[in-house]
N, C-alpha and C positions, 0 to 999 in steps of 0.2 A: 635616348633610345626610342621613345615614343615618336619623336620627330623623324627619326631615321626610318621607322616603319611607315609613317605617313608619306614621307618622300618616296619610299619604294612603291606605294600604291599609286601615287601620281605618275611615277616613271612607267609603270605598267600600262597606264591609260595612254600616255604619250607615245609609247613604243608601238601601240596598236595602230596609231594614226600616221606617224611620221615615216619618211623614207630615210634609211641610213644603212651604213655598211658594218660599222664596228661600234661596240659599247666600251667606253673607257671611264672607269670610276676611280676616284682618289680617296684613300683612307676610309676607315670603318663607317663614317657617317653616311657615305654614299655607296658602300658595297651592296647593301640590300637592294637599293634602287637599280644598280647594275644587274644583279641577279634577276630581279623581277622583269627587267627589260629583256634579258636573254630568254627567260621562260616563255614570254609571249611572242617573241620575234624569231627566236632561233639563231640570232646573229652572234658572232664571236665576242667574248667578253674578256677585257684586260682589266685587271685590278692593279692599281699603282700604290705601292706602300711607301709612305713618307715617314711613318712611325707606327709602331705596334703597341699593343697593351703592355708588353714587357718593357719597352722604353719608358712609357708613362709611369709605370710602377717602379722603375729602376731596380727590377728584380723579378722574382717569380710570383709575387703576391698580386696577381693581376685581377682586374675586374672580370668576373666569370661571364657576365652578359656580353661584354665587348669581345672577349676571347672567343666565345661561341660564334658570334657574328663573323669574326675574322676567319676562324677555322672552316666553318661551313661555306663561306663565300669563296675562299681559296680553292676548296674542293670543286666548286661549280665553275671556276674561271678556266678559260682556255690558256691564258698566260697570266703570270704574276710578275710585275716589274718592281724591283727594289732599287733604292737610291745608293746602295753600297753592298759589297760582299758581306759586311758586318750584319746588315739587315737580312740579306738572303739566308745567312746561317740561322738566324732566329726563325724565319719563315719555314725553313726546311726541318730544323731540329726541334723546334717547339710546337709548330703547327702541323708538322708531319706532311708538308707539301712536297711532292716529288721534285727533286733538284732540277730535272730537265724541263719542268714547267716554269721555272723562275729565271728571269733575265735581269741582269744588273745594268741600269742606265744611270750613271752618275749625274748629279745636279751640275749645273753650269754657272758661269759668272761672265760678266762683260768687263773686259780689261779696258777701262776708260781712264783718260787722264783726269785727275781730280784737281779742283781749284784749291789753292792754299787759303785756309780760312783763318779768321782771327783766333788766336790761341785761347783756350779755356784753362782754368787752374793757374793763371798767370802768376799769382803770388807764390804758390808752391814751387813753380818752376824757377822763379826768381831766387828763391831760397836754396836752389840746387837739389831739390827733392827729385827722386826717381819715381815715376808713375807706372803702376801695374794695374791694368784694367780688366774687370769682368763685365761683359755686357750680355744680357739675356734674361730669360725668366728665372725667378728665384723659386725653384721647385726641387723636389727630391731627384728628379732626372738629371738636373743640371750640375749637381755636385758642388754647390756654392759653399756648403759646410766643409768640404775638403779644401777648397780654396782658402777659407779662413784659417784652417789648421796649418796649411802651408805658410800663410802670412805670418803666423806666430813664430814659426821657425826662421823665416827670413828676417823679421824684425829683431830677433835675438842676435843675429849676426850683423845686421845693418839697419839701424833705426832711422836711416835717412830715406827709406822706401815707404811710399804712400800707396795704399791699395784702394781703388775706386770700384764700388759695386753699382753698376747701372742696370736697373730693371725693377720689376715688381713681380709678386706672385704669392702663393699661399704659404711659403716658408719665410716671408720677410721678417715677421716678428721674431721667429726662432733664430734667424741669422743675426738680427740686431742684438738679441740677448746673448748669443754665442760670442759676438765681438766684445760685448761688455765684460762677460765672464772671463774672456781670455786677456783682458787688459789691453785691448787694441784700439780703444776709442780715439786715440791720437793718430793712429796710423791707418785706420780703415774709415773711409768716408762713403756715405750713401748718396748717390746722385739722382735717385728716382729713375723713372723710365725715360730714356732719351731717344728721340727719333729725328730723322732727317738731318738738318744742318747741325743741331745740337749734338747728335750722335757722332757725326763726322768730325766735328771739332774735337770731341773727346778722343776719337781714334788718332787724330793727328797730334794730340798733346801727349798721348801715352808713350812710354818707352817700350812697353811690352803688353800684349794681350794674352790672357790665359782663358782657355776653354776647358774647364775641369769636369766635363760631363761624365756621368756614370754610364749612360747609354745614349749615344747620339747617332741616329741613322745616317746623317750626313754632317751638317754643321757649316753654315755659310759664313759665320762671324769671322773666322780666321782669314777668309778670302776678302771680306769687306775691309778688315784691318790692313791687309797687305796693300790694297788699292790706295790706302792713305799713308803707306810707308811705315807700318808698324808690324814687327815680327810677332810670332805667336808660339806659345806652348799649348799643345793639344793632347788630349788623352788618346791612348791606343784604342779605347772603346768608342770609336767614332769612325764614320765613313770617310770624312775628309782626310784622316790620317793615311788612308790608302792611296790617295791621289796627290797630296801635297808633300812632296819630298823635303822641301826646305822649311821645316818647322821642327821644333823640339817636341819629342813625344814621350809620354809617361803614363803608367797605369794610374787610374783615378784614385785608387786607395793608397798609393805610395807617396804620401805627403812629404816625406823627407827628400825623395828624389825630385818631386815637384819644386820644392824650395831650392834644391841645388841648381836646377835648371833655370829658375828665375834669377838667382844670384849670378850664375854664369853669363846669362844674356845681358844683365845690367852691367857687369864688370868688363865685358869685352864688346864694346860698341862696334868694332870692325866686323866681328862675327855676326852681330845682329844686322848690320847693314848688308852683309853678304846674303843673309837669309832673305832679306827683303828683295834685293836685286834679282837673285835666282828665283825666288818664289813668284815675283811678278812676271818674269819671263815665262815660267811654267804655266801661269794662268792664261797666257795667250792661246794655249791649245785646249782650254777648258770652257769653251763658249756654250751658250744655250743652243746654238745652231747644231753643234755636235750631238747634244742630247736629242734634239728634235729629229735629226736624220735617223738616229737609232730607233726612235719610236715609229717613224714613218716606215722604216724597213720591217718593223714588227707588224704593223698594219698589213703591209703587202703580203707578208708570209702567211698571215691568217686568211687573207682574202683569196689567195690562189687556190685554197681548198674548198671555197664556197661556190656552188653552182648558181649562176645568175638566175 
């Protein structure tokens, strides 16, 4: 927070000297800088919300200092951009921002043909194991504890399923202990934080990807998995669930239904393949260029009211 205030001071100095038309600041660490630049320049301010304090807390127990920055900054903004309707609802209902001030611009993805990489988990695949992947931070927001509870229910029905947890975070030790206490050490493996080719190899080797987030403003992981031919189960508490039609969707807390959906996808590979085919086709209309054009239109709408 101290750094955010220092950044705001520097932004106010820069804004006095530079020529510009619009101020566009992303997430709470730069909101104060955006507000400071607006105060000294009078130029229109857009605040872009990729996550809120409610997402990070996975509930209402938010950091009061960050919440105060968010709420006061939203009040000063000319427009607030959110990456989903899910996040817009938080900004409107929790921060009391007028709905007409908030615009939704979904994140994008680039639908590129991906190279087939050497498989990972080759021995498990050779044994005929089914692989279910979680990839992301291991924090309260991401719902990995719910993923482990669902894993227990899946393994009770089909012990041939292996769950891979890829990532790191402040809940890692807690999740390792939860896996041990649930008697899942043979069925849940920790891969560490995977990036680039290692991550892509894991996407290609998995039979299913699960995003069990408690509160996810958007969530690019299911789209990344789709690019590599892997279907997903996502929670309804996510922005990507609004735009990705061809994914299985579940409430984060409903671990029985999460387990049912995992088992269904693994048992019916034809359905899983259809989810991939249709999902990849849908992704072609979700490019970053679409998002950029919407932002460009927003700039123009604000500038037309500004006297040169």
